[in-house]
MDTraj code that builds the backbone (N, CA, C; nanometers):
import mdtraj as md
import numpy as np

residues = "UNK UNK UNK UNK UNK UNK UNK UNK UNK UNK UNK UNK UNK UNK UNK UNK UNK UNK UNK UNK UNK UNK UNK UNK UNK UNK UNK UNK UNK UNK UNK UNK UNK UNK UNK UNK UNK UNK UNK UNK UNK UNK UNK UNK UNK UNK UNK UNK UNK UNK UNK UNK UNK UNK UNK UNK UNK UNK UNK UNK UNK UNK UNK UNK UNK UNK UNK UNK UNK UNK UNK UNK UNK UNK UNK UNK UNK UNK UNK UNK UNK UNK UNK UNK UNK UNK UNK UNK UNK UNK UNK UNK UNK UNK UNK UNK UNK UNK UNK UNK UNK UNK UNK UNK UNK UNK UNK UNK UNK UNK UNK UNK UNK UNK UNK UNK UNK UNK UNK UNK UNK UNK UNK UNK UNK UNK UNK UNK UNK UNK UNK UNK UNK UNK UNK UNK UNK UNK UNK UNK UNK UNK UNK UNK UNK UNK UNK UNK UNK UNK UNK UNK UNK UNK UNK UNK UNK UNK UNK UNK UNK UNK UNK UNK UNK UNK UNK UNK UNK UNK UNK UNK UNK UNK UNK UNK UNK UNK UNK UNK UNK UNK UNK UNK UNK UNK UNK UNK UNK".split()
xyz = np.array([
    [3.2789, -6.0298, 4.8961],
    [3.2612, -5.9455, 4.7759],
    [3.1360, -5.9636, 4.7077],
    [3.0709, -5.8780, 4.6369],
    [2.9626, -5.9320, 4.5432],
    [3.0184, -5.8795, 4.4006],
    [2.9331, -5.9957, 4.3388],
    [2.9311, -5.9802, 4.1768],
    [2.8323, -5.8392, 4.1224],
    [2.8983, -5.7575, 4.1108],
    [2.8081, -5.6441, 4.0694],
    [2.7116, -5.6747, 3.9555],
    [2.7945, -5.7629, 3.8327],
    [2.7052, -5.7981, 3.7039],
    [2.5737, -5.8559, 3.7662],
    [2.6007, -5.9575, 3.8450],
    [2.4806, -6.0337, 3.8914],
    [2.3795, -5.9768, 3.9687],
    [2.4392, -5.8907, 4.0927],
    [2.3621, -5.8442, 4.1621],
    [2.3739, -5.6691, 4.1662],
    [2.2560, -5.6666, 4.0899],
    [2.2608, -5.4716, 4.0712],
    [2.0969, -5.4270, 4.0253],
    [2.0787, -5.3253, 4.1254],
    [1.9458, -5.2837, 4.0803],
    [1.9357, -5.1399, 4.1247],
    [1.8152, -5.0659, 4.0902],
    [1.7922, -4.9590, 4.1528],
    [1.6921, -4.9729, 4.2616],
    [1.7268, -4.8717, 4.3609],
    [1.6619, -4.8424, 4.4787],
    [1.5093, -4.7780, 4.4192],
    [1.4146, -4.8446, 4.4829],
    [1.2808, -4.7900, 4.4446],
    [1.2273, -4.7345, 4.5808],
    [1.1105, -4.6291, 4.5898],
    [1.0699, -4.5788, 4.6881],
    [0.9034, -4.6057, 4.6828],
    [0.8917, -4.7474, 4.7406],
    [0.7573, -4.7915, 4.7341],
    [0.6591, -4.6682, 4.7876],
    [0.5497, -4.6493, 4.7192],
    [0.4403, -4.5700, 4.7393],
    [0.3594, -4.6262, 4.8636],
    [0.2926, -4.5048, 4.9489],
    [0.1956, -4.5414, 5.0654],
    [0.1062, -4.6553, 5.0415],
    [0.0345, -4.6332, 4.9224],
    [-0.0570, -4.7525, 4.8970],
    [-0.0324, -4.8954, 4.8462],
    [0.1047, -4.9235, 4.8196],
    [0.1431, -5.0468, 4.8050],
    [0.2392, -5.0978, 4.8918],
    [0.2301, -5.2202, 4.8957],
    [0.3105, -5.3243, 5.0106],
    [0.4591, -5.2879, 5.0245],
    [0.5087, -5.2684, 5.1447],
    [0.6301, -5.2774, 5.1378],
    [0.6433, -5.4264, 5.1651],
    [0.7525, -5.4716, 5.0457],
    [0.7736, -5.6048, 5.0575],
    [0.9259, -5.6508, 5.1018],
    [0.9117, -5.7112, 5.2256],
    [1.0334, -5.7560, 5.2976],
    [1.0483, -5.8953, 5.2807],
    [1.2142, -5.9313, 5.2722],
    [1.2395, -6.0500, 5.2614],
    [1.3702, -6.1101, 5.3608],
    [1.3399, -6.2501, 5.4105],
    [1.4669, -6.2715, 5.4784],
    [1.4799, -6.3990, 5.3996],
    [1.6275, -6.4046, 5.3645],
    [1.6684, -6.5313, 5.3028],
    [1.7943, -6.5733, 5.3531],
    [1.7886, -6.6995, 5.3369],
    [1.9051, -6.8151, 5.3802],
    [1.8683, -6.9231, 5.4976],
    [1.9622, -6.9528, 5.5420],
    [1.9291, -7.0779, 5.6377],
    [1.8225, -7.0470, 5.7275],
    [1.7175, -7.1217, 5.7521],
    [1.6212, -7.0941, 5.8415],
    [1.6414, -7.1743, 5.9595],
    [1.6864, -7.0918, 6.0344],
    [1.7485, -7.1798, 6.1859],
    [1.7520, -7.0824, 6.3006],
    [1.7266, -7.1240, 6.4231],
    [1.6932, -7.0379, 6.5248],
    [1.8134, -6.9210, 6.5559],
    [1.9660, -6.9482, 6.5270],
    [2.0430, -6.8155, 6.5654],
    [2.0186, -6.7228, 6.4324],
    [1.9554, -6.7686, 6.3354],
    [1.9627, -6.6527, 6.2207],
    [1.8088, -6.5351, 6.2490],
    [1.7561, -6.5884, 6.3786],
    [1.6486, -6.4907, 6.4701],
    [1.5544, -6.4535, 6.3654],
    [1.5115, -6.5651, 6.2804],
    [1.3747, -6.5290, 6.1969],
    [1.2372, -6.5091, 6.3188],
    [1.2367, -6.5871, 6.4461],
    [1.1186, -6.5684, 6.4888],
    [1.1389, -6.4129, 6.5865],
    [1.2292, -6.3425, 6.5943],
    [1.2470, -6.2251, 6.6158],
    [1.1522, -6.1197, 6.5149],
    [1.1737, -6.1454, 6.3667],
    [1.0778, -6.0866, 6.2532],
    [0.9263, -6.1230, 6.3051],
    [0.8835, -6.2182, 6.3401],
    [0.7600, -6.2731, 6.3670],
    [0.6968, -6.1976, 6.4674],
    [0.7636, -6.2197, 6.5706],
    [0.7467, -6.1225, 6.7226],
    [0.7551, -5.9888, 6.6819],
    [0.8025, -5.9352, 6.6114],
    [0.7633, -5.8055, 6.5930],
    [0.6518, -5.7585, 6.5373],
    [0.6396, -5.8218, 6.4194],
    [0.5214, -5.8288, 6.3258],
    [0.4260, -5.8318, 6.3919],
    [0.4174, -5.9655, 6.4899],
    [0.2995, -5.9742, 6.5861],
    [0.2755, -5.8586, 6.6770],
    [0.3826, -5.7817, 6.7198],
    [0.3475, -5.6754, 6.8122],
    [0.2900, -5.5450, 6.7375],
    [0.3278, -5.5365, 6.6323],
    [0.2793, -5.4351, 6.5298],
    [0.1313, -5.4628, 6.4851],
    [0.1312, -5.5668, 6.4626],
    [-0.0357, -5.6324, 6.4186],
    [-0.1393, -5.6270, 6.5620],
    [-0.0752, -5.6453, 6.6693],
    [-0.1873, -5.6334, 6.7741],
    [-0.2416, -5.5062, 6.7951],
    [-0.1192, -5.3848, 6.7607],
    [-0.1723, -5.2380, 6.7904],
    [-0.2266, -5.2159, 6.6778],
    [-0.2403, -5.2869, 6.5590],
    [-0.3025, -5.2109, 6.4387],
    [-0.2402, -5.1389, 6.3195],
    [-0.1033, -5.1623, 6.3811],
    [0.0036, -5.0848, 6.3131],
    [0.0761, -5.1714, 6.1721],
    [0.0483, -5.2919, 6.1779],
    [0.0959, -5.3530, 6.0671],
    [0.0015, -5.3269, 5.9192],
    [0.0478, -5.2489, 5.8727],
    [-0.0347, -5.2242, 5.7285],
    [0.0795, -5.2018, 5.6000],
    [0.0048, -5.2656, 5.5071],
    [0.0657, -5.2689, 5.3636],
    [0.2138, -5.2928, 5.3995],
    [0.1916, -5.4238, 5.4359],
    [0.3601, -5.4880, 5.4435],
    [0.3476, -5.6443, 5.4307],
    [0.4452, -5.6833, 5.3783],
    [0.4572, -5.8330, 5.3557],
    [0.5785, -5.8812, 5.3921],
    [0.5917, -6.0213, 5.4334],
    [0.6961, -6.0774, 5.4383],
    [0.7131, -6.2063, 5.3774],
    [0.8438, -6.2312, 5.2972],
    [0.8664, -6.3710, 5.2443],
    [0.9740, -6.4109, 5.3265],
    [0.9746, -6.5660, 5.3715],
    [1.0899, -6.6168, 5.4378],
    [1.1189, -6.7321, 5.3360],
    [1.2413, -6.7186, 5.2969],
    [1.2746, -6.7913, 5.1819],
    [1.4058, -6.8865, 5.2288],
    [1.3921, -6.9917, 5.2480],
    [1.5269, -7.0719, 5.2589],
    [1.5248, -7.2180, 5.3302],
    [1.5829, -7.3004, 5.3873],
    [1.5671, -7.4197, 5.3912],
    [1.6308, -7.4242, 5.5453],
    [1.5411, -7.5344, 5.6432],
    [1.5843, -7.5309, 5.7623],
    [1.5186, -7.6593, 5.8316],
    [1.5219, -7.6797, 5.9768],
    [1.4916, -7.8123, 6.0175],
    [1.3338, -7.7697, 6.0137],
    [1.2662, -7.9017, 6.0039],
    [1.1362, -7.9162, 6.0065],
    [1.0772, -7.8388, 6.1663],
    [1.1247, -7.8672, 6.2539],
    [1.0767, -7.8229, 6.3829],
    [1.0755, -7.6589, 6.3923],
    [1.2104, -7.6152, 6.3518],
    [1.2011, -7.4488, 6.3336],
    [1.1160, -7.4034, 6.2454],
    [1.0895, -7.4652, 6.1568],
    [0.9793, -7.4229, 6.0678],
    [0.8443, -7.4319, 6.1248],
    [0.8260, -7.5311, 6.1774],
    [0.6729, -7.5515, 6.2340],
    [0.6537, -7.4581, 6.3803],
    [0.7961, -7.4395, 6.4320],
    [0.7491, -7.3222, 6.5301],
    [0.7169, -7.2015, 6.4810],
    [0.7970, -7.1284, 6.3429],
    [0.7897, -7.0428, 6.2800],
    [0.6230, -7.0086, 6.2490],
    [0.5538, -7.1213, 6.1765],
    [0.4395, -7.1254, 6.1433],
    [0.3601, -7.1135, 6.2355],
    [0.3715, -7.1507, 6.4066],
    [0.2824, -7.1422, 6.5031],
    [0.2809, -7.0115, 6.5394],
    [0.4238, -6.9265, 6.4987],
    [0.4280, -6.7914, 6.5607],
    [0.3116, -6.7253, 6.4474],
    [0.3144, -6.7636, 6.3444],
    [0.2260, -6.6692, 6.2461],
    [0.0803, -6.6980, 6.2858],
    [0.0541, -6.8180, 6.3074],
    [-0.1055, -6.8616, 6.3694],
    [-0.1219, -6.7681, 6.5034],
    [-0.0297, -6.8058, 6.5979],
    [-0.0417, -6.7247, 6.7255],
    [-0.0867, -6.5602, 6.7270],
    [-0.0020, -6.4926, 6.5941],
    [-0.0343, -6.3581, 6.5937],
    [-0.1029, -6.3279, 6.4698],
    [-0.1778, -6.3913, 6.4190],
    [-0.2998, -6.4035, 6.2893],
    [-0.2055, -6.3370, 6.1989],
    [-0.0649, -6.3449, 6.1265],
    [-0.0506, -6.3106, 6.0333],
    [-0.0122, -6.3822, 5.9126],
    [-0.0927, -6.4747, 5.8802],
    [-0.1246, -6.5534, 5.7565],
    [-0.1104, -6.4453, 5.6693],
    [-0.1766, -6.3770, 5.6618],
    [-0.2244, -6.2595, 5.5269],
    [-0.0704, -6.1598, 5.4813],
    [0.0118, -6.1715, 5.5917],
    [0.1618, -6.1139, 5.5837],
    [0.2577, -6.1738, 5.5493],
    [0.2375, -6.3004, 5.5756],
    [0.3809, -6.4036, 5.5645],
    [0.3434, -6.5113, 5.4803],
    [0.4460, -6.5169, 5.3894],
    [0.4541, -6.6517, 5.2897],
    [0.6108, -6.7308, 5.3154],
    [0.6099, -6.8590, 5.3231],
    [0.7285, -6.9446, 5.3224],
    [0.7659, -7.0079, 5.1836],
    [0.8850, -6.9746, 5.1566],
    [0.9136, -7.0222, 4.9958],
    [1.0489, -7.1086, 5.0255],
    [1.0554, -7.1870, 4.9428],
    [1.1683, -7.2991, 4.9327],
    [1.2998, -7.2095, 4.8752],
    [1.4326, -7.2670, 4.9246],
    [1.5467, -7.1904, 4.8567],
    [1.5332, -7.2280, 4.7031],
    [1.5890, -7.1060, 4.6403],
    [1.6309, -7.1076, 4.5155],
    [1.7964, -7.1323, 4.4617],
    [1.8137, -7.1399, 4.3545],
    [2.0047, -7.1208, 4.2960],
    [1.9860, -6.9913, 4.3283],
    [2.1396, -6.9774, 4.3119],
    [2.1962, -6.8313, 4.3505],
    [2.1545, -6.7452, 4.2257],
    [2.1351, -6.8039, 4.0835],
    [2.1180, -6.7352, 3.9699],
    [1.9832, -6.6861, 3.9875],
    [1.8912, -6.7652, 4.0692],
    [1.7491, -6.7010, 4.0920],
    [1.7449, -6.5588, 4.1868],
    [1.8254, -6.5827, 4.2424],
    [1.8278, -6.4796, 4.3617],
    [1.8017, -6.3056, 4.2911],
    [1.8743, -6.2682, 4.2003],
    [1.8517, -6.1290, 4.1419],
    [1.7058, -6.0882, 4.1137],
    [1.6203, -6.1931, 4.0604],
    [1.4766, -6.1728, 4.0291],
    [1.3922, -6.1853, 4.1838],
    [1.4548, -6.2670, 4.2265],
    [1.3507, -6.2472, 4.3832],
    [1.3674, -6.1373, 4.4528],
    [1.5412, -6.0754, 4.4341],
    [1.5419, -5.9425, 4.5155],
    [1.4864, -5.8235, 4.4658],
    [1.4453, -5.8563, 4.3066],
    [1.3815, -5.7423, 4.2381],
    [1.2531, -5.7183, 4.2812],
    [1.1675, -5.8085, 4.3511],
    [1.0311, -5.8052, 4.3801],
    [1.0336, -5.7975, 4.5466],
    [1.1006, -5.7314, 4.6050],
    [1.1244, -5.6920, 4.7430],
    [1.1930, -5.5312, 4.7701],
    [1.1697, -5.4944, 4.8631],
    [1.1948, -5.3638, 4.8738],
    [1.2725, -5.3631, 5.0082],
    [1.2814, -5.4356, 5.1205],
    [1.3469, -5.4632, 5.2169],
    [1.4138, -5.5870, 5.2612],
    [1.5312, -5.6053, 5.2783],
    [1.5639, -5.7792, 5.3539],
    [1.6197, -5.7261, 5.5017],
    [1.5402, -5.8626, 5.5784],
    [1.5491, -5.8350, 5.7003],
    [1.6742, -5.9063, 5.7841],
    [1.7472, -5.8812, 5.8454],
    [1.8648, -5.9829, 5.8817],
    [1.8995, -5.9970, 6.0209],
    [1.7792, -6.0522, 6.0975],
    [1.7917, -6.0463, 6.2215],
    [1.8977, -6.1524, 6.3007],
    [2.0202, -6.1467, 6.2432],
    [2.0761, -6.2914, 6.3211],
    [2.1308, -6.2522, 6.4640],
    [2.1203, -6.3557, 6.5387],
    [2.1642, -6.3544, 6.7169],
    [2.2609, -6.4193, 6.6966],
    [2.3902, -6.4576, 6.6191],
    [2.5065, -6.4857, 6.6163],
    [2.6091, -6.4332, 6.5767],
    [2.6964, -6.4363, 6.5645],
    [2.8435, -6.3721, 6.5166],
    [2.8579, -6.4210, 6.3830],
    [2.7752, -6.4316, 6.2836],
    [2.8126, -6.4566, 6.1344],
    [2.9108, -6.3678, 6.1052],
    [2.9410, -6.4536, 6.0088],
    [3.1034, -6.3548, 5.9062],
    [3.0010, -6.2709, 5.8251],
    [3.0695, -6.1858, 5.7502],
    [3.0131, -6.0993, 5.6862],
    [2.9065, -6.1465, 5.6017],
    [2.7456, -6.1233, 5.6143],
    [2.6690, -6.1931, 5.5130],
    [2.6628, -6.1600, 5.3868],
    [2.6859, -6.2455, 5.3054],
    [2.6997, -6.2314, 5.1430],
    [2.5044, -6.1887, 5.1250],
    [2.4347, -6.2209, 5.1485],
    [2.2740, -6.2079, 5.1346],
    [2.2482, -6.0564, 5.1633],
    [2.3026, -6.0121, 5.2454],
    [2.3132, -5.8645, 5.2786],
    [2.3441, -5.7842, 5.1874],
    [2.4483, -5.8146, 5.1755],
    [2.5934, -5.7543, 5.0602],
    [2.4930, -5.7545, 4.9117],
    [2.4528, -5.8757, 4.8788],
    [2.3609, -5.8715, 4.7261],
    [2.2648, -5.8048, 4.7359],
    [2.1871, -5.8039, 4.8734],
    [2.0485, -5.7254, 4.8684],
    [2.0784, -5.5850, 4.8217],
    [2.1854, -5.5458, 4.9362],
    [2.2130, -5.3885, 4.9257],
    [2.2424, -5.3469, 4.7567],
    [2.3537, -5.4369, 4.6881],
    [2.3911, -5.4359, 4.5719],
    [2.2516, -5.4075, 4.4877],
    [2.1549, -5.5070, 4.5094],
    [2.0376, -5.5031, 4.4244],
    [1.9509, -5.4062, 4.4444],
    [1.9609, -5.2801, 4.5628],
    [1.8793, -5.1891, 4.5464],
    [1.7843, -5.2051, 4.6943],
    [1.8174, -5.3100, 4.7441],
    [1.6882, -5.3145, 4.8759],
    [1.7668, -5.2265, 4.9869],
    [1.6831, -5.1919, 5.0884],
    [1.7256, -5.1346, 5.2254],
    [1.7526, -5.2639, 5.2700],
    [1.8290, -5.2126, 5.3911],
    [1.8308, -5.3408, 5.5043],
    [1.8159, -5.3301, 5.6552],
    [1.7327, -5.3786, 5.6878],
    [1.7219, -5.3751, 5.8289],
    [1.7756, -5.4937, 5.9294],
    [1.8912, -5.4606, 6.0143],
    [1.9549, -5.5886, 6.0667],
    [2.0255, -5.5526, 6.1893],
    [2.0729, -5.6406, 6.2567],
    [2.1428, -5.6532, 6.3485],
    [2.3034, -5.6243, 6.2850],
    [2.4000, -5.5909, 6.3913],
    [2.5490, -5.5729, 6.3372],
    [2.6329, -5.6970, 6.4023],
    [2.5699, -5.8107, 6.4462],
    [2.6319, -5.9242, 6.5033],
    [2.7536, -5.9661, 6.3860],
    [2.8654, -5.9919, 6.4497],
    [2.9791, -6.0409, 6.3343],
    [2.9928, -5.9309, 6.2478],
    [3.0219, -5.9912, 6.1056],
    [3.0862, -5.8788, 6.0311],
    [2.9629, -5.7911, 5.9424],
    [2.8396, -5.8128, 5.9789],
    [2.7276, -5.7272, 5.9245],
    [2.7661, -5.5808, 5.9617],
    [2.8044, -5.5451, 6.0623],
    [2.8702, -5.4280, 6.1233],
    [2.9792, -5.3655, 6.0302],
    [3.0382, -5.4335, 5.9627],
    [3.1090, -5.3712, 5.8406],
    [3.0809, -5.2899, 5.7351],
    [2.9439, -5.3418, 5.7228],
    [2.8730, -5.2556, 5.6101],
    [2.7133, -5.2008, 5.6045],
    [2.6812, -5.2359, 5.7459],
    [2.5536, -5.1906, 5.7756],
    [2.5242, -5.0927, 5.8999],
    [2.5254, -4.9367, 5.8630],
    [2.5397, -4.8531, 5.9592],
    [2.3691, -4.7685, 6.0082],
    [2.3664, -4.7645, 6.1084],
    [2.2068, -4.7272, 6.1285],
    [2.2311, -4.5765, 6.0994],
    [2.0919, -4.5555, 6.0192],
    [2.0390, -4.4324, 5.9423],
    [2.1380, -4.3747, 5.8282],
    [2.2338, -4.4604, 5.7998],
    [2.3592, -4.4279, 5.7120],
    [2.3231, -4.5022, 5.6013],
    [2.3630, -4.6418, 5.6165],
    [2.3415, -4.7715, 5.5214],
    [2.2259, -4.8371, 5.5028],
    [2.1207, -4.8184, 5.6123],
    [2.0490, -4.9329, 5.6601],
    [1.9684, -4.8960, 5.7864],
    [1.8959, -4.9722, 5.8780],
    [1.8523, -4.9692, 6.0206],
    [1.9097, -5.0749, 6.0541],
    [1.9500, -5.0266, 6.2008],
    [1.9720, -5.1612, 6.2768],
    [1.9054, -5.1825, 6.4049],
    [1.8929, -5.2825, 6.4511],
    [1.8166, -5.3219, 6.5784],
    [1.9205, -5.4034, 6.6596],
    [1.8900, -5.4231, 6.7827],
    [1.9763, -5.4900, 6.8917],
    [1.9253, -5.6462, 6.8652],
    [2.0120, -5.7625, 6.8541],
    [1.9574, -5.8929, 6.8413],
    [1.8896, -5.9147, 6.9199],
    [1.7539, -6.0176, 6.8942],
    [1.6435, -6.0832, 6.9606],
    [1.5755, -5.9858, 7.0898],
    [1.5831, -5.8634, 6.9920],
    [1.4693, -5.7425, 7.0491],
    [1.3698, -5.7167, 6.9668],
    [1.2479, -5.8003, 6.9605],
    [1.1530, -5.7814, 6.8728],
    [1.1027, -5.6217, 6.8790],
    [1.0794, -5.5916, 6.9981],
    [1.0216, -5.4470, 7.0234],
    [1.1253, -5.3436, 6.9273],
    [1.2619, -5.3314, 6.9048],
    [1.3492, -5.2687, 6.8531],
    [1.3364, -5.2746, 6.6992],
    [1.3101, -5.3915, 6.6575],
    [1.2778, -5.4321, 6.5446],
    [1.1567, -5.3719, 6.4811],
    [1.0507, -5.3693, 6.5719],
    [0.9245, -5.3278, 6.5544],
    [0.9396, -5.1588, 6.5093],
    [0.9852, -5.0921, 6.5886],
    [1.0241, -4.9804, 6.5889],
    [1.0920, -4.9308, 6.4590],
    [1.2006, -5.0316, 6.4251],
    [1.2531, -4.9881, 6.2604],
    [1.1522, -5.0311, 6.1639],
    [1.0622, -5.1068, 6.1955],
    [0.9738, -5.1363, 6.0616],
    [0.8571, -5.0094, 6.0825],
    [0.8155, -4.9683, 6.1879],
    [0.7546, -4.8842, 6.1840],
    [0.7926, -4.7647, 6.1091],
    [0.9076, -4.7204, 6.1519],
    [0.9779, -4.6183, 6.0904],
    [0.9608, -4.6308, 5.9594],
    [0.9927, -4.7484, 5.8710],
    [0.9972, -4.7262, 5.7203],
    [0.8316, -4.7508, 5.6525],
    [0.7456, -4.7876, 5.7751],
    [0.5845, -4.7747, 5.7225],
    [0.5535, -4.6462, 5.7176],
    [0.5940, -4.5896, 5.7952],
    [0.5391, -4.4333, 5.8294],
    [0.6090, -4.3369, 5.7195],
    [0.7142, -4.3420, 5.6718],
    [0.8366, -4.2709, 5.6001],
    [0.8789, -4.3869, 5.4783],
    [0.7982, -4.3915, 5.3818],
    [0.8783, -4.4874, 5.2657],
    [0.9967, -4.4214, 5.2133],
    [0.9906, -4.2806, 5.2370],
    [1.1070, -4.2270, 5.1485],
    [1.2625, -4.2676, 5.2327],
    [1.2643, -4.3355, 5.3504],
    [1.3704, -4.3915, 5.3987],
    [1.4391, -4.5214, 5.3413],
    [1.3199, -4.6042, 5.2879],
    [1.3563, -4.7226, 5.2066],
    [1.4586, -4.6534, 5.0894],
    [1.4348, -4.5753, 4.9976],
    [1.5080, -4.5398, 4.8849],
    [1.5939, -4.4671, 4.9308],
    [1.6340, -4.3810, 5.0356],
    [1.7376, -4.3038, 5.0610],
    [1.8267, -4.3940, 5.1010],
    [1.8064, -4.4803, 5.2141],
    [1.9221, -4.5737, 5.2582],
    [1.9557, -4.6996, 5.1609],
    [1.8607, -4.7451, 5.0792],
    [1.9119, -4.8255, 4.9857],
    [2.0052, -4.7809, 4.9054],
    [1.9860, -4.6606, 4.8621],
    [2.0904, -4.5806, 4.7664],
    [2.2209, -4.5725, 4.8119],
    [2.2145, -4.5738, 4.9544],
    [2.3458, -4.5530, 5.0080],
    [2.4322, -4.6776, 5.0519],
    [2.2968, -4.7933, 5.1000],
    [2.3681, -4.9330, 5.1192],
    [2.4502, -4.9629, 4.9757],
    [2.3608, -4.9086, 4.8535],
    [2.4198, -4.9689, 4.7272],
    [2.5425, -4.9052, 4.7170],
    [2.5716, -4.7784, 4.7359],
    [2.7103, -4.7341, 4.7130],
    [2.8088, -4.7670, 4.8143],
    [2.7476, -4.8270, 4.9386],
    [2.8728, -4.8678, 5.0398],
    [2.9340, -4.9977, 4.9483],
    [2.8624, -5.0910, 4.8962],
    [2.8772, -5.2197, 4.8549],
    [2.9647, -5.1782, 4.7047],
    [2.9248, -5.1227, 4.6056],
    [2.9865, -5.0762, 4.5038],
    [3.1287, -5.0282, 4.5450],
    [3.1295, -4.9427, 4.6416],
    [3.2551, -4.8685, 4.6906],
    [3.4009, -5.0061, 4.7449],
    [3.3060, -5.0485, 4.8602],
    [3.3804, -5.1328, 4.9312],
    [3.3749, -5.2793, 4.9240],
    [3.2676, -5.3183, 4.8593],
    [3.2722, -5.4962, 4.8516],
    [3.2382, -5.5346, 4.6980],
    [3.2937, -5.4505, 4.6188],
    [3.3110, -5.5135, 4.4996],
    [3.3993, -5.6130, 4.4685],
    [3.4033, -5.6817, 4.3454],
    [3.4988, -5.8254, 4.3285],
    [3.6389, -5.7392, 4.3373],
    [3.6251, -5.6395, 4.2535],
    [3.7769, -5.5717, 4.2279],
    [3.8363, -5.5270, 4.3484],
    [3.7471, -5.4708, 4.4567],
    [3.8041, -5.4378, 4.5825],
    [3.8796, -5.5735, 4.6556],
])
top = md.Topology()
chain = top.add_chain()
for i, resn in enumerate(residues, 1):
    res = top.add_residue(resn, chain, resSeq=i)
    for name in ("N", "CA", "C"):
        top.add_atom(name, md.element.get_by_symbol(name[0]), res)
traj = md.Trajectory(xyz[None], top)
C-alpha cells in the first residue's frame, strides 16, 4: 500500500520541446533489468530516434553491475542522456519523483508488487514496465501504463518511441495509474 499523504502529485504532460524525464529507482542489480533500458535507448539512438529524453538511474548496486551499465552507456554513446545517482532516503523520493515524467520498471524476475511503481503512480508518473511478479496487479497495458516483455529491449524501445511521439499518452496513462493506486492500493484499502 502507498502512503498517499507522502506520495501524491498531479500527472503532467511534457511538451514536445522539453525532455521526457525517465527514472529507474531501486536496487541496481541484473535481475532488475536496467541493462534492458540502456539497450533500448541504444537501439533508438542508433536510429536517430532518441530525442528529448533523459534517464536517471537512482540506486545502489554492485560495482561490477554498475560498471557494466556504464560500459553500455559508452558503447551506445548515451552519456548526454544518462545520469547515475546514489540512493536517497524514502522521505526524499517525493521530490525526486516530482522531477520526472516516467518510471521505468524493467524487472526480469518475479518480484513482489513493486512499491517504487505504486509510489511513482501515486505521484503522477506514467509507468512503462514488465508485469513479472506482482507488478501485473496494477500495471495494465494501455490502461494504467505501458508494458513490455522482460529482457526485450526492442519491445521497450517501441513503448518509449510511442510516448516520445505522443506526449499525451504520458498524462493520460499517468492519470489512470494514479487512480488505480488511489482506489486499490492506498493504506486504508
